[in-house]
C-alpha positions as CSV (number, residue, x, y, z in Angstrom):
1,X,45.5,83.2,-87.2
2,X,45.6,79.5,-86.6
3,X,45.2,77.9,-83.1
4,X,48.9,77.0,-83.1
5,X,50.0,80.5,-83.9
6,X,47.6,81.9,-81.3
7,X,49.1,79.5,-78.6
8,X,52.6,80.6,-79.6
9,X,51.7,84.3,-79.2
10,X,50.0,83.6,-75.8
11,X,53.2,81.8,-74.7
12,X,55.4,84.7,-75.6
13,X,53.1,87.2,-73.9
14,X,53.1,84.9,-70.8
15,X,56.9,84.8,-70.8
16,X,57.1,88.5,-71.2
17,X,54.7,89.1,-68.3
18,X,56.6,86.8,-66.0
19,X,59.9,88.3,-67.0
20,X,58.7,91.8,-66.3
21,X,57.4,90.7,-62.9
22,X,60.7,88.9,-62.0
23,X,61.3,89.3,-58.2
24,X,64.7,90.3,-56.8
25,X,67.2,87.7,-55.8
26,X,66.5,88.2,-52.1
27,X,62.7,87.7,-52.8
28,X,63.5,84.5,-54.7
29,X,65.4,83.2,-51.7
30,X,62.7,84.2,-49.3
31,X,59.9,82.5,-51.3
32,X,61.8,79.2,-51.5
33,X,62.6,79.3,-47.8
34,X,59.0,80.3,-46.9
35,X,57.8,77.2,-48.7
36,X,60.3,74.9,-47.0
37,X,61.8,73.8,-50.4
38,X,65.5,72.9,-50.9
39,X,67.4,74.2,-53.9
40,X,67.6,70.6,-55.2
41,X,63.8,70.3,-55.2
42,X,63.4,73.6,-57.1
43,X,66.1,72.6,-59.6
44,X,64.5,69.3,-60.3
45,X,61.1,70.9,-60.8
46,X,62.3,73.6,-63.3
47,X,64.8,71.4,-65.1
48,X,68.1,73.1,-64.1
49,X,71.0,72.4,-61.9
50,X,71.1,73.1,-58.2
51,X,74.0,75.5,-58.7
52,X,71.9,77.5,-61.2
53,X,69.2,78.0,-58.6
54,X,71.9,79.1,-56.1
55,X,73.1,81.6,-58.7
56,X,69.6,83.0,-59.3
57,X,69.1,83.5,-55.6
58,X,72.5,85.1,-55.0
59,X,72.0,87.5,-57.9
60,X,75.1,86.2,-59.7
61,X,72.8,85.4,-62.7
62,X,69.2,86.1,-63.7
63,X,66.9,83.3,-64.7
64,X,67.4,82.3,-68.3
65,X,65.7,79.8,-70.7
66,X,65.0,77.0,-70.7
67,X,64.1,77.0,-67.0
68,X,63.1,80.7,-66.7
69,X,59.4,80.4,-67.3
70,X,58.9,77.4,-65.0
71,X,60.9,79.0,-62.3
72,X,59.0,82.3,-62.5
73,X,55.7,80.5,-62.5
74,X,56.8,78.6,-59.3
75,X,57.8,81.9,-57.7
76,X,54.5,83.5,-58.7
77,X,52.6,80.7,-57.1
78,X,54.7,80.8,-53.9
79,X,54.2,84.6,-53.7
80,X,50.5,84.0,-53.5
81,X,50.9,81.4,-50.8
82,X,53.6,83.3,-48.9
83,X,53.2,87.1,-49.4
84,X,55.9,89.3,-48.1
85,X,55.2,90.2,-44.4
86,X,54.3,93.9,-43.8
87,X,57.0,95.7,-41.9
88,X,54.8,98.6,-40.8
89,X,53.9,97.1,-37.4
90,X,57.5,96.5,-36.4
91,X,58.6,99.8,-37.7
92,X,55.8,101.6,-35.9
93,X,56.6,99.9,-32.6
94,X,60.3,100.7,-33.0
95,X,59.6,104.4,-33.7
96,X,57.1,104.7,-30.9
97,X,59.4,103.1,-28.3
98,X,63.0,103.2,-29.4
99,X,64.2,101.4,-26.3
100,X,61.9,98.5,-26.9
101,X,63.4,97.9,-30.3
102,X,66.7,97.0,-28.7
103,X,65.4,95.0,-25.8
104,X,65.6,91.2,-26.4
105,X,62.0,90.0,-25.6
106,X,61.5,86.7,-23.8
107,X,58.6,84.3,-24.3
108,X,56.1,84.1,-21.4
109,X,55.5,80.6,-20.0
110,X,52.5,79.6,-17.9
111,X,52.6,77.3,-14.8
112,X,51.5,74.4,-17.0
113,X,54.7,74.7,-19.1
114,X,52.9,76.1,-22.1
115,X,53.5,79.4,-23.8
116,X,51.1,82.2,-22.8
117,X,48.6,83.1,-25.5
118,X,46.4,86.1,-26.0
119,X,44.9,88.4,-28.7
120,X,46.7,87.8,-32.0
121,X,48.9,90.8,-32.9
122,X,52.1,91.5,-34.9
123,X,55.3,90.0,-33.4
124,X,57.6,92.6,-32.1
125,X,60.5,91.0,-33.8
126,X,59.3,90.1,-37.3
127,X,55.9,91.8,-37.6
128,X,54.0,88.5,-38.5
129,X,50.8,88.1,-36.5
130,X,51.0,85.5,-33.6
131,X,48.9,84.7,-30.6
132,X,51.9,84.1,-28.3
133,X,53.1,86.7,-25.8
134,X,56.4,87.9,-24.3
135,X,56.8,88.4,-20.6
136,X,56.0,92.1,-21.0
137,X,52.7,91.4,-22.8
138,X,53.8,92.2,-26.3
139,X,53.2,89.6,-29.1
140,X,56.2,87.4,-29.7
141,X,56.7,84.1,-31.5
142,X,57.3,81.2,-29.1
143,X,61.0,81.1,-28.0
144,X,61.6,84.3,-30.1
145,X,62.4,81.8,-33.0
146,X,61.7,84.1,-35.9
147,X,64.0,86.0,-38.2
148,X,64.2,89.8,-37.7
149,X,62.7,91.7,-40.8
150,X,65.2,92.7,-43.4
151,X,66.5,96.2,-43.2
152,X,64.4,98.6,-45.4
153,X,66.2,100.3,-48.3
154,X,67.9,103.5,-47.4
155,X,65.7,106.5,-47.8
156,X,66.5,109.8,-49.5
157,X,67.5,112.7,-47.1
158,X,64.5,114.8,-46.1
159,X,65.9,117.9,-47.8
160,X,66.7,116.1,-51.1
161,X,65.2,117.7,-54.1
162,X,62.9,115.6,-56.3
163,X,64.8,116.9,-59.4
164,X,68.5,115.8,-59.4
165,X,70.7,118.9,-59.0
166,X,73.7,119.6,-61.2
167,X,76.9,117.9,-60.1
168,X,79.1,120.0,-57.9
169,X,82.3,118.3,-58.7
170,X,84.0,116.0,-61.2
171,X,83.6,113.1,-58.8
172,X,79.9,113.7,-58.5
173,X,79.5,114.0,-62.3
174,X,81.5,110.9,-63.0
175,X,81.3,108.5,-60.1
176,X,84.0,105.9,-59.9
177,X,82.5,102.4,-60.6
178,X,82.6,100.0,-57.7
179,X,85.4,97.4,-58.1
180,X,84.3,94.0,-59.4
181,X,84.7,91.4,-56.6
182,X,87.3,88.8,-57.3
183,X,86.3,85.1,-57.6
184,X,87.5,84.3,-54.0
185,X,85.5,87.3,-52.7
186,X,82.4,86.2,-54.6
187,X,82.9,82.6,-53.2
188,X,83.3,83.9,-49.6
189,X,80.2,86.1,-50.0
190,X,78.3,83.2,-51.4
191,X,79.5,80.9,-48.5
192,X,78.5,83.5,-45.9
193,X,75.0,83.9,-47.5
194,X,74.6,80.1,-47.6
195,X,75.6,79.7,-44.0
196,X,73.1,82.4,-42.9
197,X,70.4,80.8,-45.0
198,X,70.9,77.3,-43.6
199,X,71.1,78.6,-40.0
200,X,67.7,80.2,-40.7
201,X,66.4,76.7,-41.6
202,X,67.3,75.5,-38.1
203,X,65.6,78.4,-36.4
204,X,62.4,77.9,-38.5
205,X,62.3,74.2,-37.6
206,X,62.4,74.9,-33.9
207,X,59.8,77.6,-34.3
208,X,57.5,75.3,-36.3
209,X,57.6,72.5,-33.6
210,X,57.1,75.0,-30.7
211,X,54.1,76.4,-32.5
212,X,52.8,72.9,-33.3
213,X,53.3,71.8,-29.6
214,X,51.7,75.0,-28.4
215,X,54.8,75.9,-26.4
216,X,55.4,72.5,-24.8
217,X,59.2,72.5,-24.9
218,X,59.6,68.8,-24.2
219,X,57.1,67.8,-26.9
220,X,58.8,70.2,-29.4
221,X,62.2,68.7,-28.6
222,X,61.0,65.2,-29.1
223,X,59.5,66.1,-32.4
224,X,62.7,67.8,-33.5
225,X,64.8,64.8,-32.5
226,X,62.5,62.6,-34.6
227,X,63.0,64.8,-37.7
228,X,66.8,65.3,-37.1
229,X,67.9,63.0,-39.9
230,X,65.9,64.4,-42.8
231,X,66.5,67.9,-41.5
232,X,70.3,67.5,-41.3
233,X,70.3,65.9,-44.8
234,X,68.5,69.0,-46.0
235,X,71.1,71.2,-44.5
236,X,73.8,68.9,-46.0
237,X,72.2,69.3,-49.4
238,X,72.0,73.1,-49.0
239,X,75.7,73.4,-47.9
240,X,76.7,71.4,-51.0
241,X,75.0,73.7,-53.4
242,X,78.1,75.8,-54.1
243,X,80.7,73.1,-53.3
244,X,83.8,72.4,-55.4
245,X,83.8,68.6,-54.9
246,X,81.5,65.8,-56.0
247,X,81.5,62.3,-54.7
248,X,80.5,58.9,-55.8
249,X,77.3,57.6,-54.2
250,X,77.0,53.9,-53.7
251,X,80.6,53.1,-54.4
252,X,81.7,49.5,-54.7
253,X,83.0,48.7,-51.2
254,X,85.7,46.2,-50.4
255,X,84.6,43.2,-48.2
256,X,86.5,44.6,-45.2
257,X,83.9,47.4,-45.0
258,X,80.9,45.1,-45.3
259,X,79.2,43.7,-42.2
260,X,78.8,39.9,-42.2
261,X,75.4,40.4,-40.5
262,X,73.5,43.2,-38.8
263,X,74.9,42.2,-35.4
264,X,78.5,41.7,-36.5
265,X,80.9,44.6,-37.2
266,X,83.1,45.0,-40.3
267,X,86.9,44.7,-40.0
268,X,87.8,48.4,-39.4
269,X,89.3,49.3,-36.0
270,X,88.3,52.8,-34.8
271,X,90.8,53.0,-31.9
272,X,88.5,54.0,-29.1
273,X,90.3,53.7,-25.8
274,X,89.4,52.9,-22.2
275,X,92.7,54.2,-20.7
276,X,93.5,54.4,-17.0
277,X,96.9,55.6,-15.6
278,X,98.7,52.6,-14.1
279,X,100.1,54.7,-11.2
280,X,96.7,55.6,-9.8
281,X,93.8,53.5,-8.4
282,X,90.2,54.3,-7.9
283,X,90.0,51.6,-5.2
284,X,92.9,53.0,-3.1
285,X,91.9,55.8,-0.8
286,X,93.9,59.0,-1.3
287,X,93.7,62.7,-1.5
288,X,94.8,63.3,-5.1
289,X,92.1,65.4,-6.8
290,X,90.9,64.4,-10.2
291,X,88.6,66.4,-12.5
292,X,86.6,64.7,-15.3
293,X,86.6,66.9,-18.3
294,X,84.2,66.8,-21.3
295,X,85.3,67.7,-24.8
296,X,82.4,69.7,-26.2
297,X,80.7,68.5,-29.5
298,X,83.4,66.0,-30.2
299,X,81.7,64.5,-33.3
300,X,80.8,68.0,-34.6
301,X,84.5,69.0,-34.6
302,X,85.5,65.7,-36.2
303,X,83.5,66.6,-39.3
304,X,86.7,68.4,-40.2
305,X,88.6,65.3,-41.5
306,X,90.0,63.9,-44.7
307,X,87.2,61.9,-46.5
308,X,87.6,59.9,-49.7
309,X,85.2,61.3,-52.3
310,X,85.4,58.6,-55.0
311,X,85.5,54.9,-55.4
312,X,88.1,53.2,-53.2
313,X,91.0,51.7,-55.1
314,X,93.3,49.0,-53.8
315,X,97.1,49.4,-53.4
316,X,99.9,47.6,-51.7
317,X,102.7,48.8,-49.4
318,X,102.8,52.5,-48.9
319,X,101.6,53.3,-52.4
320,X,98.1,54.3,-51.1
321,X,99.5,56.7,-48.5
322,X,99.3,60.2,-49.7
323,X,98.3,63.5,-48.0
324,X,95.6,64.0,-50.5
325,X,94.1,60.5,-50.4
326,X,92.1,58.9,-47.7
327,X,90.5,55.5,-46.9
328,X,91.4,52.5,-44.8
329,X,94.8,50.8,-44.4
330,X,96.0,47.4,-43.2
331,X,99.0,48.1,-40.8
332,X,101.2,46.5,-38.2
333,X,101.7,49.1,-35.5
334,X,104.8,49.7,-33.5
335,X,104.8,48.9,-29.8
336,X,103.6,51.7,-27.5
337,X,106.0,52.3,-24.6
338,X,104.4,55.2,-22.8
339,X,102.2,54.0,-19.9
340,X,101.4,57.6,-18.7
341,X,99.8,58.4,-22.1
342,X,96.9,56.5,-23.8
343,X,97.8,54.2,-26.7
344,X,96.8,56.0,-29.9
345,X,95.3,52.7,-31.1
346,X,93.2,52.3,-27.9
347,X,92.9,49.0,-26.1
348,X,93.5,46.0,-28.3
349,X,92.9,42.4,-27.3
350,X,95.1,40.9,-30.0
351,X,98.4,42.1,-31.3
352,X,99.4,42.0,-35.0
353,X,98.1,43.6,-38.2
354,X,94.7,45.4,-38.3
355,X,92.7,47.6,-40.5
356,X,92.6,51.3,-39.4
357,X,91.2,54.5,-40.8
358,X,93.0,57.3,-42.5
359,X,92.5,59.4,-39.4
360,X,94.2,56.8,-37.2
361,X,97.1,56.3,-39.6
362,X,97.7,60.1,-39.8
363,X,97.9,60.2,-36.0
364,X,100.4,57.3,-35.9
365,X,102.5,58.9,-38.6
366,X,102.5,62.2,-36.9
367,X,103.5,60.7,-33.5
368,X,106.3,58.8,-35.2
369,X,107.6,61.9,-36.9
370,X,110.4,64.2,-35.7
371,X,108.1,66.6,-33.8
372,X,106.9,63.9,-31.3
373,X,109.2,60.9,-31.8
374,X,106.9,58.7,-29.5
375,X,107.0,55.5,-31.5
376,X,108.2,53.9,-34.7
377,X,106.2,54.3,-37.9
378,X,103.7,51.5,-38.6
379,X,104.3,49.0,-41.4
380,X,101.7,49.5,-44.1
381,X,100.7,46.3,-46.0
382,X,97.8,47.4,-48.2
383,X,95.2,50.2,-48.6
384,X,91.8,51.0,-50.0
385,X,91.8,54.8,-50.8
386,X,90.6,57.5,-53.2
387,X,91.3,61.2,-53.8
388,X,90.1,63.1,-50.7
389,X,89.3,66.5,-49.3
390,X,89.3,67.8,-45.7
391,X,86.6,70.3,-46.5
392,X,83.8,68.1,-47.8
393,X,81.7,68.4,-44.6
394,X,83.2,71.7,-43.5
395,X,80.3,73.9,-44.6
396,X,77.9,71.7,-42.7
397,X,80.2,71.8,-39.6
398,X,80.5,75.6,-39.7
399,X,76.7,76.0,-40.0
400,X,75.9,73.7,-37.1
401,X,78.7,75.2,-35.0
402,X,77.5,78.8,-35.6
403,X,73.9,77.8,-34.7
404,X,75.1,75.9,-31.6
405,X,77.0,78.9,-30.4
406,X,74.0,81.2,-30.9
407,X,71.8,78.7,-29.0
408,X,74.3,78.6,-26.1
409,X,74.5,82.4,-26.0
410,X,70.7,82.7,-25.9
411,X,70.4,79.8,-23.4
412,X,68.2,78.0,-26.0
413,X,68.5,74.4,-24.9
414,X,65.9,73.2,-27.4
415,X,67.9,74.3,-30.4
416,X,71.2,73.1,-28.8
417,X,69.8,69.6,-28.3
418,X,68.2,69.6,-31.8
419,X,71.6,70.4,-33.3
420,X,73.3,67.7,-31.3
421,X,70.7,65.2,-32.6
422,X,71.4,66.3,-36.1
423,X,75.1,65.9,-36.2
424,X,75.2,62.7,-34.1
425,X,72.5,61.0,-36.2
426,X,74.1,62.2,-39.4
427,X,77.2,60.2,-38.5
428,X,75.7,57.2,-36.8
429,X,73.1,56.5,-39.5
430,X,75.2,57.2,-42.5
431,X,73.6,55.2,-45.3
432,X,71.3,53.3,-42.9
433,X,68.3,55.6,-43.0
434,X,65.8,56.1,-45.9
435,X,66.9,59.8,-45.8
436,X,70.6,59.3,-46.4
437,X,70.9,56.3,-48.7
438,X,72.9,58.5,-51.1
439,X,75.8,58.6,-48.7
440,X,76.2,55.0,-47.8
441,X,79.8,55.4,-46.8
442,X,80.9,53.2,-43.8
443,X,84.4,54.4,-44.5
444,X,83.3,58.0,-43.8
445,X,81.6,56.9,-40.5
446,X,84.7,55.1,-39.3
447,X,87.0,58.0,-40.3
448,X,84.9,60.6,-38.4
449,X,84.7,58.4,-35.3
450,X,88.5,57.9,-35.4
451,X,89.1,61.6,-36.0
452,X,87.1,62.4,-32.8
453,X,89.4,60.1,-30.9
454,X,92.5,61.5,-32.5
455,X,91.3,65.0,-31.5
456,X,90.9,63.8,-27.9
457,X,94.3,62.2,-27.9
458,X,95.7,65.6,-28.8
459,X,94.1,67.1,-25.8
460,X,95.5,64.3,-23.6
461,X,99.0,65.0,-24.9
462,X,98.5,68.8,-24.3
463,X,97.4,68.0,-20.7
464,X,100.5,65.9,-20.3
465,X,102.8,68.5,-21.7
466,X,101.1,71.1,-19.4
467,X,102.1,69.2,-16.3
468,X,98.8,67.4,-15.7
469,X,98.6,63.6,-15.2
470,X,96.1,62.0,-17.4
471,X,94.3,59.6,-15.1
472,X,91.7,58.3,-17.6
473,X,90.6,58.8,-21.2
474,X,87.4,57.2,-22.4
475,X,85.5,57.2,-25.7
476,X,85.9,60.4,-27.8
477,X,85.1,63.1,-25.3
478,X,86.1,62.2,-21.7
479,X,89.4,63.1,-20.2
480,X,90.2,62.8,-16.4
481,X,93.2,64.8,-15.2
482,X,95.0,66.0,-12.0
483,X,96.1,69.5,-11.3
484,X,94.9,73.0,-12.4
485,X,93.4,72.1,-15.8
486,X,92.2,75.7,-16.4
487,X,95.8,76.7,-16.9
488,X,95.9,74.3,-19.9
489,X,92.4,74.4,-21.4
490,X,90.0,77.3,-21.9
491,X,86.8,76.6,-19.9
492,X,83.4,76.9,-21.6
493,X,80.9,75.1,-23.8
494,X,82.4,76.1,-27.1
495,X,83.8,73.5,-29.5
496,X,87.4,74.6,-28.7
497,X,86.8,74.6,-24.9
498,X,86.5,72.0,-22.2
499,X,84.0,71.8,-19.3
500,X,83.6,69.7,-16.2
501,X,81.8,66.4,-17.0
502,X,78.9,65.7,-14.6
503,X,77.5,62.2,-14.2
504,X,75.3,60.3,-11.8
505,X,78.4,58.5,-10.3
506,X,80.4,61.7,-9.9
507,X,77.8,64.5,-9.5
508,X,80.5,67.2,-8.9
509,X,82.7,66.1,-11.8
510,X,85.6,65.8,-9.2
511,X,86.8,62.9,-7.2
512,X,90.0,61.7,-5.4
513,X,92.3,58.7,-6.1
514,X,95.3,57.1,-4.4
515,X,98.6,55.9,-5.9
516,X,99.6,52.4,-6.6
517,X,102.5,51.1,-4.7
518,X,105.5,50.5,-6.9
């Protein structure tokens, strides 16, 4: 046998060995996550598409040539670096003390602000050895930021015979096959799996920095904020793995979206207001009680907006205005004649035509429609638009929202602030960081900012319709009202709720104003 033939035989044997060893889809996913690799990185290494890796990890397909051997070799190496954690310690602890298995342990913190350490032992939540302790002395990863072990496979009943018994009925002899999930069901299952996976990335990042900082919460948070941009881009990449839409990176941008210099803005008006009700005065003493309200996670909610996903194309008149297109528009707005409500265009120094985002135009068109009838429709002169979707960032929004809600429920301020840094920096540095050059879309940034304001304007109108006076509206998240605001808005820290806004100037979030003589 020649050397070439021998090498071919060895290659076939190696492929057969790896294929026989092939881990389960869940194990494939665990190994990649344990190594901190994104699907895009794995896909590039083995020479397949990112969606193919997602399908291998979900079990929709099994690894096939040409990438199968490289993929399995990668998994084999990762398995040696990250062996599956033993579950015996956690299971033994749970069986010995059933009540402890359902008690949420809390990390112990010393007077120096650092996590309490002791003899390394298996964590009560995940079974992985750690030196950090809970308040009751049991071992627990810092902040409890570890993933509970996966549920073990169902065991056979104790009285089950080792030899299968004869079927006792026709149904037992011929079991009905499980129905094949429909495509929407498979997509929903895949989306839920992806959201759980990306949420796990957030938890692991917090765990890593707490461990690295030896329990120093402030130091861990500062480290998390520094890594917020690359981390959120990794999440963005993961949430796009099963997406329906693609987009054009580095599209040719019109001059109106280009800054003349770093210190000068482009020509797009985002419509941020600084509204104050003309009938009330902060300088006049009075007894009218005002509450400053805060719209929670305003920019996070604004990720749900219509974004152009291709190269912007020029049009004149109203030809570029379409429900399924988005971009920027040159308009002449109608006069706003409602002094008790903020102008939907904010405070402008100069009248006349101006460039606005799709989010602002949609708000103006809505307010000029039959439902509101608050002003005339704007005159549209020209537009730069492309085909658009409202769901491009929705998977990222849902992932961050779910993680934020969990952090709030668990009073985990570190994770909450980390998530805030991720979504705020994702928007504010779009295309300006070395980590997000691929999404250099100033049109997206303007649209998201404008959408946040449009959302706040809707809350101001709701307050007005609910019998409250809108005293002030500032930025994208601050609304000052009179009256019983809890009858209009649900109170809380969720993204659909409002809370009292505290500041140094108004520590209580409440103050009084007087009326202006008419």
